[in-house]
C-alpha positions as CSV (number, residue, x, y, z in Angstrom):
1,M,64.0,53.6,91.9
2,I,63.4,56.6,93.7
3,N,66.5,59.0,95.4
4,P,68.8,56.0,96.4
5,T,71.8,55.8,99.0
6,I,74.4,55.2,96.4
7,S,74.2,56.3,92.7
8,C,77.2,54.6,91.5
9,I,78.1,55.1,88.2
10,M,80.5,54.1,85.2
11,S,81.7,54.9,82.2
12,V,82.4,52.0,79.4
13,H,84.3,52.4,75.8
14,N,84.6,49.3,73.9
15,K,84.8,45.7,75.9
16,T,87.4,44.7,78.7
17,P,88.0,41.3,79.4
18,H,86.2,42.2,83.0
19,L,83.2,43.9,82.0
20,E,80.6,41.7,83.1
21,N,82.8,40.9,86.1
22,S,82.8,44.1,87.2
23,I,79.4,45.2,86.5
24,Q,78.0,42.0,88.3
25,S,80.3,42.8,91.6
26,V,78.3,45.9,91.9
27,L,75.0,44.2,91.2
28,D,76.2,41.6,94.3
29,Q,77.1,44.2,96.8
30,T,75.8,43.5,100.4
31,Y,74.7,46.9,100.5
32,T,71.9,47.6,98.3
33,D,70.2,51.0,98.4
34,F,71.7,52.0,94.7
35,D,71.1,52.5,92.0
36,F,73.5,51.9,88.4
37,L,74.0,54.3,85.6
38,I,76.3,52.8,82.6
39,I,77.5,54.8,79.8
40,D,78.3,53.5,76.6
41,D,80.5,55.9,75.5
42,G,80.4,56.0,71.5
43,S,82.0,52.0,72.0
44,S,82.7,50.7,68.6
45,E,81.2,47.5,69.8
46,N,78.3,46.9,70.8
47,I,78.6,47.6,74.7
48,L,74.2,48.0,74.7
49,E,73.6,44.4,74.3
50,I,75.4,43.2,77.5
51,L,74.1,46.2,79.4
52,K,70.6,45.3,77.6
53,K,71.1,41.9,79.3
54,F,71.8,42.5,82.7
55,R,69.4,45.2,83.1
56,K,66.5,42.7,82.4
57,I,67.8,40.5,85.5
58,D,68.3,44.1,87.7
59,N,65.9,47.3,87.8
60,R,68.8,49.1,89.6
61,I,70.6,49.8,86.2
62,K,70.1,52.8,84.6
63,I,71.7,52.5,80.3
64,F,72.8,55.9,78.4
65,K,75.1,56.2,75.7
66,N,76.9,59.2,74.2
67,S,76.2,59.5,70.1
68,E,80.4,59.7,69.7
69,N,83.1,59.3,72.2
70,I,83.4,61.6,73.9
71,G,86.0,60.4,77.3
72,L,86.1,59.5,80.9
73,T,85.7,62.9,82.2
74,K,82.3,64.1,80.4
75,S,81.1,60.8,80.4
76,L,81.0,61.3,84.8
77,N,79.5,64.3,84.7
78,R,77.4,63.4,82.6
79,L,76.4,60.4,84.9
80,I,76.8,63.2,87.7
81,N,74.4,65.2,86.3
82,E,72.4,62.1,85.8
83,S,71.9,60.8,89.5
84,T,69.6,60.9,92.1
85,G,71.5,59.1,95.3
86,R,72.7,61.1,98.2
87,Y,76.3,59.6,97.8
88,I,78.0,59.2,94.4
89,A,80.6,55.9,94.5
90,R,82.9,54.8,91.4
91,Q,84.1,52.0,89.7
92,D,85.9,51.7,86.9
93,A,84.5,48.8,83.9
94,D,87.8,46.6,84.5
95,D,87.5,46.2,88.0
96,I,86.3,44.4,91.0
97,S,84.4,45.8,94.0
98,D,84.7,43.3,96.8
99,K,80.8,42.6,97.6
100,K,81.4,44.2,101.2
101,R,82.6,47.8,100.1
102,F,79.8,49.8,99.5
103,E,77.9,48.8,103.1
104,T,81.6,49.6,104.2
105,Q,81.8,53.1,102.8
106,I,78.4,54.0,103.5
107,N,78.7,52.8,107.4
108,F,82.0,55.0,107.7
109,L,80.8,57.9,105.2
110,T,77.4,57.9,107.8
111,K,79.3,57.7,111.0
112,N,82.3,60.4,110.6
113,N,82.2,63.5,109.7
114,Y,83.4,63.0,106.0
115,D,82.5,63.8,102.6
116,G,83.9,61.0,100.8
117,C,86.4,58.0,101.0
118,T,88.4,55.7,99.3
119,T,89.1,52.2,99.6
120,L,92.4,49.8,99.3
121,A,93.0,47.7,96.2
122,R,94.8,44.4,95.2
123,G,96.1,44.5,91.3
124,L,94.2,42.2,88.9
125,Q,96.9,40.8,87.7
126,S,99.9,41.0,90.3
127,N,98.2,40.7,93.6
128,K,99.6,43.6,94.9
129,I,98.4,46.2,97.5
130,L,98.4,49.7,95.7
131,R,99.3,52.9,96.9
132,L,99.6,50.8,100.7
133,K,102.4,53.7,101.5
134,S,100.2,56.5,100.3
135,S,97.5,55.2,102.5
136,L,99.7,55.7,105.6
137,L,100.9,59.5,104.5
138,P,99.4,63.3,105.5
139,V,97.2,63.4,101.8
140,K,97.4,67.3,101.8
141,T,101.2,66.5,101.9
142,L,101.8,63.9,99.2
143,L,99.0,65.7,97.1
144,K,101.6,67.6,95.8
145,F,103.6,64.9,94.1
146,K,101.1,62.0,93.5
147,N,97.6,60.8,93.7
148,P,97.7,58.5,96.6
149,F,93.7,57.5,96.4
150,I,92.4,54.4,94.2
151,H,89.2,56.4,91.4
152,G,87.3,53.7,91.6
153,T,86.9,53.3,95.0
154,L,85.7,57.0,95.1
155,M,82.6,57.2,97.3
156,I,81.7,61.3,97.7
157,N,78.3,63.2,98.9
158,R,76.6,63.8,95.4
159,K,76.5,67.9,96.6
160,V,80.3,68.0,97.4
161,I,80.9,67.4,94.1
162,Q,79.1,69.1,92.5
163,D,79.5,72.4,94.5
164,I,83.3,72.2,93.4
165,G,81.9,72.3,89.6
166,L,81.7,68.7,89.2
167,Y,85.1,67.2,86.6
168,K,87.0,69.6,85.1
169,E,86.6,68.3,81.7
170,Y,89.7,70.4,80.2
171,F,91.5,67.1,81.9
172,Y,91.1,64.7,79.4
173,F,93.7,62.5,82.0
174,A,94.5,62.6,85.3
175,Q,90.8,64.0,85.8
176,D,90.9,62.0,89.2
177,Y,94.2,63.6,90.6
178,K,92.5,67.1,89.7
179,L,89.2,66.0,91.3
180,F,91.3,65.2,94.5
181,T,93.0,68.2,95.2
182,D,90.4,70.3,93.8
183,L,87.9,68.6,96.5
184,V,91.6,69.0,99.3
185,T,91.7,72.5,98.3
186,K,88.3,72.9,99.4
187,G,88.1,72.2,102.6
188,C,86.6,68.6,101.9
189,R,87.5,65.7,103.6
190,I,88.3,62.1,102.4
191,K,89.7,59.0,104.2
192,I,91.3,56.0,103.1
193,I,90.1,53.3,104.7
194,K,92.5,51.2,105.2
195,K,90.8,47.1,103.4
196,V,91.2,46.1,100.3
197,L,88.0,46.0,98.5
198,Y,88.8,46.2,95.3
199,R,90.3,44.2,92.9
200,S,92.1,47.3,90.0
201,N,93.2,45.7,85.7
202,Q,96.8,47.1,85.5
203,E,96.7,45.7,82.0
204,N,95.4,47.3,78.8
205,N,93.7,50.2,80.7
206,I,94.0,54.3,80.5
207,S,97.1,54.0,82.6
208,N,98.7,51.9,80.8
209,N,98.0,53.3,77.2
210,H,98.2,57.2,77.8
211,K,101.4,56.7,79.9
212,K,102.6,60.2,78.7
213,E,99.2,62.2,78.8
214,Q,98.4,60.9,82.0
215,Q,102.1,62.6,83.5
216,A,101.3,65.4,81.7
217,Y,98.8,66.1,83.0
218,A,99.0,65.0,85.9
219,K,102.3,67.7,86.0
220,E,99.8,70.4,85.4
221,V,97.2,69.3,88.3
222,Q,100.8,69.4,90.6
223,K,102.0,73.4,89.3
224,S,98.4,74.7,90.4
225,Y,98.2,72.9,93.4
226,K,98.4,74.5,97.1
227,I,98.8,73.2,100.3
228,L,96.6,75.2,103.0
């Protein structure tokens, strides 16, 4: 596709139990004007075969590969630099998007004066709505203490994220928390759409497997973030 409205980006490092369902949930979107950039971040497993299988049935998929594992932050920056869509949409490789997620988000962004938006999500295992209370509080103040946004649901104007210098690559963990504080500090407007349009895996993921590292990087974000 040439210059689609949305470029959806996904980084994969080894197979997750939900990888194929995650990819399919993007391809099944009711809003179809997007391309789907997926990068194999130096997996030890044969992820490329899975990705090529999907590309055979949907040419909106573009496949990239890192020769070694460079981490989520750098992989996402590489995909953003390869993107041509007006908007960037995130999708985590072990999560599931509702089929109307893109449609809902693009309609919101084109009708309102916001730079980006996220949605609510349910836990795949718990079925609980995640960060519901956080979505009801003022974002600028809440960011001082925690990240109220669900990273995998982000849709944002590509120029806006490029203008702040993309993800900060020295944040190997909590890169989303750093991104959102950078965006808000620069005056970008991001809205949490109070609809559950995502299912988030809560087992054997980065947040659980690297909890101490995530917390340490999050503290660095909190130290540097200033409420304007």
